[in-house]
N, C-alpha and C positions, 0 to 999 in steps of 0.2 A: 254347295250351291249346281245348278243345271244344267247341263251343258246342251249347245246346239249344237247335232253332228246331224248330217245327210244321214249316214248310216245307222242313224241311231233314231229311229222315228220315235220315242218315248212319251208316255204322259206329260212326263215332268218335264221333258225341254219345251212341251206346248204350252204348258204351264208357263214356264218361265219368259216364254216368247209374248205370251198376253199380259203379264206381268210389266214388261219392259216397256210394252206398247204402252201400256197404260199408263203407265209413272212418266212417261216423256210427253202425254199431251196435258193442255191445259187444265188448272188446276178445278175449272171450271165444270168440269166432266165428272170429278167424283170430289169435291171439295164445296157444293155449295157456289151461290153468286159472290164471288168474293175474288176485287182487281187489284187490292195493293191500295186502294183509295182511302184518304187522307180522312179518319172518324178518330171521335172519341175514342178509349178503352172501354171495353164492354163491362155493367157492375151486377151482379146480382145477390139476392140474399142468399140464394146457396151457395153459391162459390163462393160467397166471402165465410160461410159458415164450415162448412167443405176446408176448405185451404186453412182456415186457420187453426179446425181439427188436427190438421197432420204436418204442420207447421215444422219442416228439417232444412238445418240451414246447409248449404249447398258447397262446399269449400271451393275456393277461386284464390286467386292469386294476388288479391288487397283490393279490387273493383269494388266501388259501390253497387246496390244489387238492388234491381226495379222489379217486383214483385208484381206481374202485369196482372195478376187474381186478383190482388186486393187492394181495396176501394176506399179510401178514406174519405173524402173530401163527398159530399153531398150530389155533386155532380155525376159523380162515377169516374171523374180524370185518374190516372196516376199520378201519384208523386215524382216525377224526376226529379234525379240527384241536381245538385246545385249548378253543376257545370252545361247541364242543360235546359232549365228552369227557363221557360219562355217559349220553348222551339214546341215547333208541331211535331205532333205523336204519326207517326205510319205503321199502318197495321197491316203485321202480314202473319202467315200460316204457317208454322211446325206440320208437316204432316210426316208421322213416323210410322213404318214398316214394320211390322214382329211380326219371324216367324211361329208359327206353334209346329207340334209334331202331324204329319200326315196320318200317321196309325197312330191312333190312341184305344187307350182301355178306358172305361167309364167313368172311372175315378178321377181319370187326367181330364177329359172330357167336362166333370162335373166344377174342377179347379182351374179348367181356360173358362168356363160361364162366370165361375165368379169373379177372378181376376178382371173379365170384361168388364164385368161390372162396376168394379172398384176402380178399374180405369174410366171407365167413360165417367164416374162422379168424382175424375179427377184427386184420388185418394191413393194412386197405384204408382207412377214415375212425375216425377220433378226434372224439367232441365233449365237450363241457365246458357241465354246465347251470349257469345261474347263478341266483343267488336275487333276487328284487327286494328284498330285506332286505338291511343290511349286517352284515359280520361286527365285533362291536365292536372285536377285535380290529386287522384288518387296517385296518375303516375302507374296504373292499370288498365287492360282493358275493359271497354266500357261493358256493361250487361246489363242482361234484363232476365228473370226468370219467371217460370210460370208451370203451373201443371198441365200434365198430358189429360185432354179431357175429352167425349166427346168421340162417337161412331162414325165413320165413314160408312159409304155405302162400300160392299164389297161385291169383286165379281162372284158366278157363282158358281165358276169352277176353281178359282183360289181360296178354297178354304182354311188350306192351311197356311195363308197372310190374313192379318189381322193390319188394319190400319187405324188411329187414331190422332186427332189433332190437336194442336195446342195451339192458340193465340196470343200474340205477341203486340204490344204497341211500346214501340220504341223512336225514341227522338229522332227529330229530323238531321240531327249530326250524326248519327250514332255511325253510319261508315257501314261496310262490307262486313258482315259476322265472317267469321275464321275459324269458330270452335263451339262447339256443344259443351257442356257441362251434363251429366245426364246422372238422376240416379235414382236407384229402384227401391222401391219403398215396399214392395212383396219378402214374403220370406223368401220364395225359392227366386231364382235365377231368370233371366228369361232372355230369347235369340233377336238381336237387334239388326234387322236389316240395312236399315237404312234411315236420313232424315232428310225431307225437300225441304228448303225454306220459299216458300212464296210471297210475294210482292215488295220487293227490291228492284228496284231498275235494273233492267238485261236480265231480265227471268228468272226461271227456278235457281238457288242455290242446293248443290246437292253432298249431303255428308254421308258418304259410303262409309258404311260398319262392318257388317256381317260378323259381328262379335255376341259373344256370349255375357249380358251386364251382372256383374254380382247384385246380389240380395244387402241392402244395407246392413243386415244383421252381420253376414258375413265379413263385410271390410265397410266400412264408414265413408269410407273416400268414394268421391264423383270417377263417374269414367271421362273422360275427355276425348272425343271426337273432331278432328278437326276434318275441313273442308276438301272435297278434292282438287284442288291447286301442290302443285309440287314448289317449293320453296327452299333452295337451298341455304342452308344457315347465316350466312353474312343477309341473306334476302327478307329472312322471315320479321314480318309485318310486327310494330314496336307491342302493338297490344295483346300477340297470342304467342311472344319470344320464350315467355318464364312457365307457360303451357308446355311447350315444348321440352323444354328441358324439365319441367316435372315429370311428365309422363314417362319418360324414357329412365328417370331414376325411379319411379314404382314400379318397370320393369323388372331391372336388373337385382331387386331385393336387395337382401342385406347378409346374405350367403351365408344364414344360420338359420336353424329351427326344419322341421318338417314340411313338405310342401303338401297344403292340401287341395282338395280337386277344382274348386273354382277357384284358383289361384291362376295368375298370368306372367308367373317368374321365371325369366330364363337366366340360367349359372350353368357353371361347367362342374362336372364329376368326372373321376376313375372309372374304369369300367369295374367295380369290386362288389359287381350286386349277377357275376354269372355263378355264383358256387353258392353252396348250401350246406354247411356244415353240421348246421343242427341238426338235421335233416338227416344227415347219411357225410361222415367222415370223407368217404370215395366222392363224393360231391364237392368236396372241397375244389377249389379253382385259383390257380394266380390270381392278381391283380394285374390287369392289362391296362399300363399308364403308367406303374413304378418306372423305375428306373432303369431294370435290368430287361425292362418288358413295353417300350415303350408303344403312345398307342394315341390316338386322338381321343378330344373328350366326349362324353356324352352330356345329357341335358341331367342337372344335378336334381334330384329328389328327398332327400336328406331325411332319409331313414334311418332309424336306429342302428348299429352293429348286432352282429349276430352275437351272440353267445360263446360261441367256441370258441371265435374268430374277429378281435375286436375292427380290426382294417376290412372285414367283410362287411358291405353293407346287408343286414335282412331284406328278406327277398318276399314281393306279393305273389302268391300264387295264383293262377289262372282258378274262377274265370275273373278273380277280383281284378278291379283295374286297377293300373300304374300308374303314376301323375306324370302326365305332360302338362306343359300350360294349357291353359282352357281351349283357348282360338284352333290349338296344334290336335285338338280329339274329331273322329271323323266325325261327316254330320252323317243324319239320319238313312239316308241312301246308300252312303257306304257302308254305314255302321250294318241294316240290313245286307248287305251283298256280303260282308266281312263274315258276318253271321253264318248265311246260306255256307257260304264257301268253309265254314267252322264245322258247320254241323255236315257238309259234305265229306270236311275230311276226316270226320267222327266213323260215317259209313266207311268213312274207305281204308279207316288206321284202325279203330279201336276193333272192328268186327273181325278184317283179317289177326290181328292180336289174338280175340277170342278164338278164332279158327285154329291158330297153330297152336293156341294154350291145349283147346281141348283132342288133339291130335296128339298131345302130348309131350310134342318136339318142335321145334322150329324148321321146318322141312325144306330142304331147297325145291328148287324145280326137276323135277326125272326128265323132262323133253320138253323141245321148242312150243311144241303145242299147246301146253301150259301157259305157256305166256299168250298165245291166242285165246287161250280161253274166258281172260281178263276181259277184251272185249267182245267175244261173241257172248259164255254163258254166264261172265260173272264169276262172282264167289259166290261157291254155297253154303249158307249156314243152315242147319235142323239143331234150331233151337229148344222145340219141346222136350227133348231129353234132358234137356238140359237147363230147363225153367229156372229153377231156383238160383242157379249160378246165375245165370243172365241177370236176374231181378236185382244180385247183390252187385256185379259191377257196372251194369249200366244203369238205366235210370225209372227202371219199371213200366210207369203205363207209355212211355213214348217209345218202349223199345218192344214192345207187346204191339200196338200198332203197326210198326214196321214189320216184326215178323209175321203177322198177319197175312203181310201182301202177298206171300210165297217165300220159297226156298231162295232163289236167283234173283236178285237183284241187284247187285254191286256190279255193274258197268263201266269199264274204262271208257274214253273215246278212244280211238285208233289214231295215234301218236301222227303227224304229219310225215316221221321221216318215214315209214313203211307203208301210209296209206296207199300209194300208189307203187310199191314194191317193198315185197314183205322178205325181200332178202339182199336188200342193197346195202347193209348194214353188213355183209360178207366181205363185200367188193375193197380192194385195199384205195381205189381212186376215191370212194366214198367216204369211208377214213380221212385221207389226206384231204377231200374237198372240205369236211367238216370244221377244217382249220383254217378257213377262209371265210367259210359262210355258213356256221355253226354257229352254238349259245355261244362258244369260248374264243371268239375268233382274232385276241388282245393276246397270246401268247409265242405265236410264230414270229421268228427272226431268219434273216439271212443268215447266213452262213458266211461269216465274213475271212477267215482266219484258219488252218490248219495246219498241224495238228488241235485237237479240241483240248481244252484245258478248263478244268475246275478251279476256282477262285479262291478254297478254303484250304485248312489247313491239313499241308499231308501227313502231317505228324501226326493227327488225329483222325484222317479221313482217306490216308493210304494215297498213294501217287496221284496227282494229278490229271494227268494225260488221257485220254479216254481211248477203250480199248475198238474202238472204230478206227482199221485204218484204212489207209490213201490203197490198200489193193484190192479191199475188199468192197470200196464202194465205186472203185471204176469198173471190178469186176459186177456191178449192181446196174450202174450206169451205160453200159456196154458201146465202147467205138470211140466214146468221149474221154480227154484227162481230164484230172482231179481239177489240174491248175484250169482250164479252158473254162470248165462247170463253173468254177469262182470267181470266173475273169466275166462270166455271160451272165451273172447275176442267177444263177439254175438250182445251188444247193441253200434248201433252207432246215431249219434247228427248231423243233420243241424241245427246250429244254429245262426239265423239273429237276436236275442231279441235283445241284447245288442249294436249293429250294428247298427239298425232300429229305439228304440224305442226314442232316442233324438230326432228322427226328421218328428216322426208319426204324431204329435199334425200339425205342418206348411204342411204336405203332405197334411192331411186331409181336411185344410183348405184352399185347392186348388179345383176350380171347376171340375165335372167329378172324382176326383181320393180317393179313398180310400181305404189306407189300414193296415195292421197290422204290430208289430213285431211276428214273428213267430221263434217256435221250432220245428223240427221235429224229434221224436223219431224211431229208425230203427230196423229191428232186425233181425242176419245173420243165417239163419237155418240151422239148423244139416244138409239138402240138398243143401246149399251154395245157396239158393235163400233169396235177401234180399225182404223185405215189410216190410212198412211201421206202428206202432205201435199207433201210438197219434200223433194230431196235437195243438200245443201250440198256440195261437192268446192269441197277448197283446195290449189293448189299454195304454195310460198315463193315471195315479190315477185320480180319481174326488172324491171330498169329500164325495158324496154317492157311490160310486165304492172304495175303495183303491186299493181292489189286482183287476185290471181290466183286468182280466184272463180267457179266456173261453177256454176247451181241450175238442177234437173233437177223435172221433175214427170210424173206418169201421163200421157201424151197419147192421143191418139187415132187418131193415123195410123201408121204403120209403123213412119218413122224411131223418133218418140218412143219408141215402144212399146220397142224396143230398146236403146236408151239409158236409159230407163230402167229396163229391167233390170239391162244393167252397172252404174248407178248403185249399184243395191239389190246385186249382186253387190261391188261395192267396199264398203259399208257391211259387209256382212257378213262378208266380210275383216277388217275393222278389229274388227267385234266378236268377232272367233273369237282375234287376237291379245291383244286387251286382255282379252279372258278368261281366256286362259291362262296369259300374264305378269304381268297385277295382279290379278285376283279369286281366282283361283284361285290360281297357284304363290304371289305375294308376300303376301295376305292372308289364308291360311291355311293353307301349307305352311311358308313362310318364317317368318312374323310367328308362327306357334305354337313355332317350335324353339327360341325363347329361355324360353318360359315352360317348354317340358319340361325345358331343364337344370338352371335356377334349383330348379324344386321337388325335383331328384334333387339339389340342392348345398346346399341351403338349409332343407329340409322333412326331417326323418326319417322314416323308412318307419311309425314310431309315430305320426307328427302326421294327425291325425283330415283336414287339407286334403289331405294326401298320400297319404292315401286315398279321398278323395272324390275326386280325379283320376286316379289309376292308372291307369285306366280307359281314358280318354279318350287317354294319351301313347305307348299301345299301337304298337310299330309306325314310328309316325312319323320316326323319326330315323333307320332304317332307308332307308325309302324316298327320304326328303331325301339319304342321300347316293350312292341308286343314279341319282338324278334328276342330281348334281351328276355321275354317273359318266358316263349314257350319253342324260340329255334334253335339260338346260339348257347344258351345254358347251360350250364353242367346235367348232363342225363336228357337234352334236350332232342329234341329230332334231326340235328345234323350231327351232331356227335353220337347216335345210334346209328345214322343210314351211310356217313359220310368216312373217306379211310383215315384222318386223323384222330378221330373217335374224343378221347377226354383232352388231345394236344391241340384240338382244334384251335383258338382262338390264341397258344401259344404260337402256332407258326403263322396266322394272320399276323401277330406282331412280329415276328420275325421279317415277312414280307415288308410291312411299314418300314420297320429298321432300316432294312437293305434293299430297299428298290422306292419305294414311295419318293415324288417329289413334286410340288407345286407345277412345277415349269414342265417337266413331264405329260400333265394332266391333257394339255392339250392334243387334240387332234391330230392337227401336222407335225408335235414337236414328237409323240409317240410313235408314229410310223418312221419317222426319222431316227430316230432312236434304235428300232429295231431293223433300220435296212430295208425297211417294208416300202420308203420312200426317197427321193433324193429333192434336193431343194430345187426350183425352178421357176423364176421371177416371172417366167411368161405361165404359168400356170394360175387360174382363178388363187389357189387357195396357198399359190407359191411351192406348191408342192408335186414332184409326178410320181404315180404310183410303179414300184420295181414288176408288178405282176397289173396289168390292167381287170382282170377279171379277178379282180378281189373284192365280190361284193360288198362286204363291213364297209372298207376302208375306200370305196369308191361311190354307195350313197353315204356312208357317214360322211364325205367331204362337203357335196354337196347341203347340205343340213348344218354343217357348220361353217359352210360361207353363206349362209342365211340369216343364220343366227350372228356369225361378225359384222356382216352390214346392217344387219335391225340393230348392235348394241353401237358398231361405231356412230352410226347416227344421229342414235338417242342422247348419247355422252356430248356430242358435238353439240347440239342444242342445248344441254343446258351449263356445258363447260367452255366455252367459244373465248373467255378470257383466259389467256397464259398462265394466271396461278390461278387459276381459280380450285384448280384439283389439292395445289399445296397447302392450300388458304380454308380447305373445307375440312374444319376440325372434327366435324361426328366422321366424314370418310376416315381419315386417318387414324382418326381413335380405331373407328372398324376393320381398316386392316391391320393394324399392330396389334390388336386381341385377336385376330385370328390364327396372327404367326405366334402370338407370345404367350395365348390361353388356351384358343382353342388346338393349338398343336404345337404344346409347350412345350413337348423333347424333340420337336424339331426347330426350335423357338433359332438357333445359330448357324442355321444352313445356310451357306453362302447364296445357294442358289434360288431362294425367295424371291421373285419379279419385284422392283419399286415401285412405286405411287408418285410419280411427281407430275404426270399430265397425262392427255386427255386417251395419251394411245396405249400408256401403260394400264391404266384404268380399263380399257375398251379389252384390255385381253384378260384378264384378270375375269371380267366379268363374263365375256365368253366361253372363257373354261368353266369357268360354275355354273352357266347356262346348260352347256353340253352334256358338263358330266348328269347334270339333273335330266335331261332330256334324253338327248337321243345315245349317250353311252348307256344310260342304266336300261334304256330299255330294248337295245343292241345283246345286252347280257343277259336279261328277265327273261323277256315274253315269249324266247326260244325255248325256255327249260323243258316243261313237258313235251310240246313238241319231236325237240329232239331225246329228251331225258325220259318219256314215258314207254319207249320200248327196252328193256331193264339189256339186255346185251348187245343194244348201237352203243351205251354211255355209262356202264357199273358205277353206282358210286361207292363201291368199294371190293373189296378181291378178299375172299379170302382162304385161298392156298398159294404157294408159289410153283414158279414153274419147275414141273419132277425134274431133277436128275439123275442118271443113269445110275447112279450109289445109292438112290436114294429109296427107304421103301413104297411110295407112293407111285415110283415109277413104272412099279409092274401094273399096277391098277390104268395107271392114263392108257399105257399100251393095250390091254383089255379093252376098255370101253372108253375111249379120248371123249366122245363126245359126254357121255356123265362126267367124266373129271372134268371139264370144261363149265357143265352143270353146277355142279359143285363148289367149283371155286366164284360164281357170281354170289350177289347179296341173296338169302334166302326168301322165300315168299313172303314173309313178315315185314322183311329189311326191306325189300324189291316196292312193295305196297304203300308201305309207309312213304318210302320215299314219291313215289307217283301221285300219293293224292296229297303231299303238300308242293309239290311242284306244281301240279293242276290245281293248287290254287294260288301259288307264287303268278302264273303266267296268265291269272283272270284278269279283265278290265272290268272295273265298275259302272254301274250306268250313270252315273255320275262324275266318270272322268271327264277329265281339263285337257287335251291335247293340244300342243305347241302350234301357238300362231292361228288358234280360233276363240275368236271374242265372244264369252259368254254373254246373253242377254242381261245377269243379273249384274253384271260388271261393265256394261255399258258406257257408265262414267267415274270410270275408277280413275282417271286424272283428265283435269280442265287443261286441256291445248290441243287445237285441231289441227296442228301441224305433227303432233305426238300420233294423234290417230291416224293421220293419211302415211307418215312411215310407217306402224301396226299394218296398216291396210298393207299395204309394198311388203310386207314380213312373209304376210299371211298369202298372200299371191303368189310370191315363191315359193310358199311350200306345198303349193297345189300345184305350180311347175314340175316340181321336185317328182308328186307323186306321178306324174304323168311322164315325165323321165323316165323314175322308177321301174313304172308297168313294165315300159318298151323295152325298157333291157331286160326283165324276168321273159320276152319272151324272141331275143336276142339266139338264135338258136349259134351264134359264135361265141358264147358266153356261155362254157360247159359247167361252170359252176355255179349257175342258176337257173338253166334250162337243159332240156333233152327227157330221155324217156324214165318218167319214175322220181325224175328231180325234181322236188319239191321249191319253189320258186321262191329267191329270198327277198321275202316283205317286213323283215323283222324295222325296217327304217321307211316303210308309209308310213306316214305321220297320224293319219285317222284309222279309226277303229271302230265298229259296233263292240257292246260286251260283251263278257266269255273267255275263252280262250282260241284267241284269232292267229296269234302269232306276227300283229304288226299292230302298231297303234305307237306312235310318241307321245304318253302325257308331258305336260310342261315339267309334274314334278317325279319326285321317289314317290310312290302311291301304295306300292305294295312291295 
């Protein structure tokens, strides 16, 4: 769909506006002089012959079917069922809107012309109108069917949307239509935007679809499209009650067989498709979701097992598509955008690979100016002397055309973090500021107790007490006792010790990887500036060093200055890995997937909660599938570029096991858990921040409160009866399935919220929507703005901090800058991860942002009160944008304003396309 966005005045937005305006007008404008007056059904020799030649029965609920295009009596009237005999017919018209590709090849245009001709003569699409009222004879919904035929005039600037008409003559006692069955008689699928029925009292009736209609050759079952009326299960009109159940059953599938690309089956599977042992045993990966490695479930594809390991699912490698339910796939604009991003990633990824290969080694950066050249000169590749190699490795003609442009063509944009101040990353206060206003602002915690202790088994991991002492901290604080600093809530910690230490031995056995488990203690000064005090780095204990821990502080001599810089780089590397694998991938992408699957399987598209959640599910299954194919798979970009390497998903699984809880995923609960806020009923969200100048939390609470108010009013509207939540069997099955299937490994945890009343439901839904929108935006769209400058945020380190008795120490002393640079990712690793971060930080032109109504979704629900509530939600989000912009100009807020400090815009809800460092999409769409 196409977004109406003030910051993005694209052609597609204008077309969407035009179409939305047209379809809201009287049918007299574009459907001929037809006003729903009573008359006999039309009949013609052409209609009779064509219809009989393609006759295909549409599956129904058992109700009698009237074919409005088949005429038997000589006068051309339609033979109604016995229950309707004698009643006068009403002429109604269905306007069927189909979206074609905007960019078509010649062959596709020819196919479209043929399909248009076939549809015009009534040979391509068959529809059946189902009443909300039962036929007393059949005890099923009254129904009438016809073929789509006839072309309606199209606006000249909407060539990608075509409209057809279908005329029905329905009995006077037909009642209101509640569903349409549609059968595609073509040999290939088509994309149905919507069907609008004209002629009934009360104005047009909308059947929003935005769905792919499979060919009857692929599946003989008809598709069921419901009108835009929300019904709780108990409120479902009798005539469409069975269809509601049948539609859900068709979506769930049988749990067997390999899924085909045209299907829309939602089911669960383990993460057993990340490894590829058939290609290389070194690419074998353990299953995430097995008993010893708990994990959320993914969407089932049903592919056969690998030959090498029967428990591992065989892989489909790029560029071949991986199955997702058909309507989850990217739409055309998103496909183009992602393809362009992938092409850009090719230029930014594969060409550096060639440059490194042609240089005979994966070379490090030798000086800081080489980072600057990535943004000024670009990556240099002289291809002529290696012409044959390039043609073998790349794509022949395409690559030749690129090489002809010149040698220097790979330029990266300057990341926001250094755009105004190239040396900001060197400063301690910037290092600390990013724990509150960076791309990973969700790990910092209040230090509540001292000394600091580990929860790991000391028999395996050494003494539990940290090597950071009271004396050291008090010396760094200067003039304040440790007890007073804790009492005044001035000490904070970034603690990756327990999460990383169990993996450090394995990580450090990988070539080119060296890591520590780190703790960082920070101090919030009376002048409201955060600064780091001490960094502890730990290795697994050895017989000679049972407490293998070292502490670094900001020294005043040359050696300690550089060791402190190395220690901060290791912390940033740990932060980047935890951010990507735990906070970003696991807590948003992976944990959201089961909610989406359960919503489709258990909630009818008529269900009000389905309608509420639907915008927040867009593209997530597709982007997750692409991540399994290209990013988090064995040997993929994440393993190649981040500290944990081949143990990445194992680390993510351990985090899921030890720290993930649904009830802690709400923003207020998370802030309280980390000690970054305290309960305060007088505040809008019931919490008060410990640090007022905490941009992520301060802006996030505004977004959270707006979502909460919108969800609570929505739920109140549909669940006003005290027992309506517990009596809603679809809703109860939905929540049960999320816990017992989607998060199967956590099914018995006591912290799952109950679902007994509207307050419970509102809390659950607010958390889900926050995770899909604000939480993901805050963790995703700053990846390139902060990580695009590698020294600021290295994703891995290749050397440990040298000690005096080690061979590297002398090299470090002689040239500390060279040692620091050689510890960072290589040029290949850096440019590879930069290209990925650039792609992940990019908004598509068809992005749908939180609280913005898409023109083509205007009729998503037939409820004026809900439209008013949504408009109020949207208006509140506009107010929040103004508040955030004002905060970014407030000189008192040092974490979001000041000389060279980039404003905190990650939770501004709107954005244009591209890498903007702002914008809250409705869903996890990248």
